[in-house]
N, C-alpha and C positions, 0 to 999 in steps of 0.2 A: 318808947317812940320807933317805929319800924327799922332795920337799918333793911339800905337795898346794895343788889351789888348788878348796874347795867348792862347790856347786851344789849348789842348795832352789829349788824352784818347785811352784809349787801351782795349778790352772786357774783357781780363778775371784775375784773380791774379796773373797765372804765366807768364802772358803775362808783368805783372807790376814785376814782381819780376825781370823778366830778363833782363828790363831797355833797351832791343836792339828797340823797337817799338818807348817808346817813346827816345831813344836819336835818333832814324833817323826823330821821327817828332821836337827835339826839335833845331835841324841842317838845317832845312829846313825851319825855320820859323826866326832859326836864321839867316839866310842867306840872308834872300827875307827884315827882317826889317830893315838891315845894309844897306842898300841903299834904303830904303822907310821911314823910322820913325822912331817912336820915340820907345820901345815896354816900357810901366806904370804897368805890370800887369800879371803876368802868371798862370793858372787854372788846374787843373789835375784831371781825374776821370782816377778810375778802373772798370769797368763796361756795359754793353749791349749797342748798339748805337739805343739799337730802345724804350729806355726806353729816353724818350728826357723831365722828371720830375731827371736830376743828379744834385746835389745839388751841385758842382763846375761851373757843367752848364748853373746851374744860376745864381751863382755867379759873370760868367765871362758876360755873359748877362747884369745883374742889374749897372758893371763897367760903360759898354760901354759906357750906359745908359749914366750915370751922367754922365759924362766927356766929352763925346764928342768923346767915340772915336768907331775905326772898330775892326772888334774880323778879332783875322788872326789863322787862322789851314793852318797845315800841308797839309791835302787831307777834299774834302768834306762831306767822308766819317766818317769820324773820327768827326763829327761834329752831322750831326743824318747821321738816313739812310733815313727821316722821311718828303719826298713831301711837305704835309705840313707843318710839323711846319719849312722847311727851307725858305717856299713862308710868313710865318710869320713872322719869322725876320725879312721877305727882308721887309716887307711894313711897319712893326716899322718904318722904314728906320733906319734900325742901319746895321750902314756898312761891313761887311760879305766879305774877302780876302780870296781865299787860294793861299800859296805858290807857291803850285803849278804850277799854271795857274793866277796868278797877273791879270792879264788883263781881264780877263772872264766876259761879261758884267749877268747882274740881268737874265736875258734871258738864259744866259748858264748854270747859276750856278742848273737855273728851269733843263735842259734837267739833266744835271751829275743828282742832287738832285736824279730824277725819275729813272734812272741810279744805285744810291746806292739803294733806297727801295727797284728793283727790283732784285738788288745783295742781298739785305736779304733775300727776299725769298729762293730765292734759296738756299743760307746755309743750312738754315731749311732743305727746302726740302733735302738736299745729308745727313742731320745728321740725320735726320729720316727714310733716307732709309740704312744708315748705321748699325745702331741702331740695328733695324729691321735687320739687318742681323747678324751682335754681336749672337741676342739675338735668331734667332736660328737657329746657330750654339752653343748652349745652353751656352752664357758669362751672367755671370747676373751682372747685370748690376747695379749700383744709390746701391748697402746694404755696407752701411759701420759698422761694431759691433768692443766691445772690448774685448777682450782678458785678463786681469789682470791689469786694466789703461791702453793698449796699444789698441792704435786704429790700425790697419790694416783695409785696403779697398780692396772689391769683385770688380772687374769687372772695367768700367768708369774711 
């Protein structure tokens, strides 16, 4: 029976607090593992997918290596949005399984990794364009100030 280490990730504190994205990932992984093996540990980060030095991700990778387990993720973009990182994991012989496409080959994972990386670039472009438009309209972005110990936020 295959042993799995689950990894979950959301990008922002707000997403982490709502719990909806994490719950959806957890359900998808639980459903997959129930028919495929045993879950030995779970790790979760609330951090951008562009940074692959995430603490819990590194712990998941180390445990998977030590226990000869596969890392299971709900979606590839929850693991990383960098082709080079995903390729390095596969080259190290660490098994990587996406619950939404459990029969994907390493070749297919590389293709989906390229798509995830491109989506990260497009998200950045859209965000920068929206912020520039807000600034043109006079919105003050990113300014936080404190009044008598109470913090209020302007913009963003």
